[in-house]
N, C-alpha and C positions, 0 to 999 in steps of 0.2 A: 547563377541560381539564387532566386530571392529567398528571404527568410521570413521569420515571423513578423506579421504586420498587425495593425489595429484590427481587432475582431470585427467581422462582418455582422455577427449576431451576438446579442447580449447573453443569451442562454445557450450553452452547449449541452447536448444530450449526454447523460452519464454513460450511455453505451459507447459513445464516441471516445470518451476518456478511457474507458476500459480497453477499447481496441488500440488506442495509442500506446498503452502500456505493452500490449502484445507486439505491436510494431517495433517498439523500442527493444524488446528482448530479442526479436528476430534480427534486427539490424546489428545489435551487439554481437550476435553469433556470426553474422556475415563479416563484420569488421574484423573479428578475431581470426577469420579464415583468409583475410587479405582481399576480400571482394570489394571492388571500388564503386560499382554502379549496379542499381537494381531497378527493374521495371515495376509498375504498379501491379501487373499480373503476377510476377514472381513473388512479390511481397504478400499479395493477397493469398496466394496458394500456401505460403508458409504459415499464414495466420488463420487459415480456414474461413476466409471471407471472399468477396468478389472484388475485382479490380475497381469497379465503379464505386464501391463502398470506401476503399482506400482513398481514392481521389476526393470523394465527398468529405470524408473525415478531415483530411489535410486542408481542404479548401476553407474550412472554418477559420483557419489561422494564417493563411497567406498563400503565396505561390512558391512551390518548392522544386518542382520538376522542370526538366528541359525537354521540349517536344522532340520526339525522335531519339532521345537518349535515355530518359528515365530520371532517377534520383541518384545523386552522389551519396553513397552510404554514410560516410562520415558526417557530411553536412546535414543530412536529414536526421540522423541520430542526435546530433547536437541540438538541432531545432526542436525536436520532440522532447528532449530532456528539459529545454528551457520552458516549453509549454507546460510540462508536467511538474516543473519545479524540482526535478530529480537531479539537476546539475549542481545543487548545493547540498550541504550536510544538514540532515534533520536529526535533532537530538530527541531521544525517546526515553520514557520511563515505563517500567512494567510494574503494575500494582496487583499484588496477589501472587505469591510465589508457591503455588501448589504444583501439581504435575505439569499443567499447561504453562504456567509462568516460568517454571524452571526450563522447560523445553524451548521457550522463546528466547531465554537468555543464552542458550547454547546454539541458536540458529545462526550460522555463519553467513548465510546469503544476504542478511540485512546489510552487511558492510559493502557488498558489491553494488548496492543501489543507493549508497550514501545515507543509509539509516543507521544511526549509532545508538545503542542502548547505553545511557550514561548513569542510570540509577535504577534500583530495584527496591520496592517497598512491600512490607507485609505487616500485619498486626502483631505477629509473634516472630521476629527475626531469629532468635536463638533456635527455635524449633526447626526452621527451614535451612539455615546456613549450611549445615553439614551435608544435607542432600544436594543442595545446589553446588557446593564446592566440589563434590564428587562428580557431578555431571559436567562441570566446566573444566575439571582437571587442575583447578587452582582455587585458592581461598576466595570466597565470594563476599561481597559487601551487600548486605540487605539492611535497609534503613527502616526504622519504625514509621508507620504510616502518618503519625502525627507531625512528621517533619516535612511533609510534602511541600508546603508553601515555601519554606526556607530553602530547601534544596532545589526546587524548581527555579527560583530566582537565581541562585548561585550558579547553577549549571545550564541555565537558559534552555529549559526543556520546552520543546515545541509540541510533542505528541505524547499523550498518556495512553497506555495500553491496559485496559481493565481485564484482569483474568481472575477475578474474585468469584465467590458464590453469588448467585443472582440476588440474594437478599441484601448484599453489600454494594451492588453496582451503582445505584443512584447516589448513595452517600459518597462514594469514591468520585463519581462524576462531579458532585458538588464541590468536593475538595479541589479537584483539578481546575474547575471554573474559578474558584476563589484564588487559586494560585496563578491564574492567568494563562493556563495551558489551553490553547485554542483548539487543538486537534485531539480527538478522542477516538480510539479504536476499541470497540467494546466486544469482547469475546464472551462475556457473561450472558447466559440465556435469559435476559431480562431487558425490557425496553427502558432506556434512560432518556431524560430530556435535559436540554441545556438552553441558556438564553441566546438571543440573537448575537451573532458575532463569533459564536463557537460552533464547531462542526463535529457531529458524531457519525461514525460508520459502524454498523453492527455486523458481526460475523457469527451467525448462528449456524452451527454445524448441522443441527437437526432439521432446520428449515431447508438447507441445501439438499440434505438426504431425502427429505419429503418430496422435493421437486424431482429429484432423480428417480425415486420410487414411482412417482406419478407417471413420468415419461416411460419408464419400463413397463408400466401396467396398461398403457393405452394400446389401442389397436396398431398404431403406427410405431409402437415401442422402438427404442434404440435410435430414433432420429432425434437426437438431443440438440436443442438449440444452444449453440455456443456463442451467440452474439452477446 
């Protein structure tokens, strides 16, 4: 079984990357059950796509299957993790420890995917430490936001998670850029901009809900696009 090779295409569709994450989760479940081989049809069924889409997505990155056999679960999972970069540890910081920030700190599934929260920042640490400690079941360390640069260097932070009010999101993004944190996940309902070389992904709950409401309101309602 061949593995990841030089990309055939310079630009990979984001939808393909999202599906690769779904394939990875399904393969992890299969591996946990002791399953050794999977066909493109079975993997497609588990991930709510079609077999041709699975083969097309994987073909961007190399040759993985064996004709007449399928894919070896462990090998394919390892190759997809290499593609996604999820085979290494990613160190994260959460900025803004309100209800959402505190919930993210206690979210255990990050660890399963090699994402580790190594720092938490807020503009008023004493105000939030008690609440966060109660949620975590242990004393929490919340650092003042003015120490982001220093701590980011010391702890080698790769990803900053913005969970602040929208009015503070851009200033926090600026601090992360100055600290050399190249990846930003923005939960604040405000658009932020960063220079070239940095990447922002927005997670706007209301936008997702609007999309869901639209689909439920159309004549074809309930046929939700999961691609």
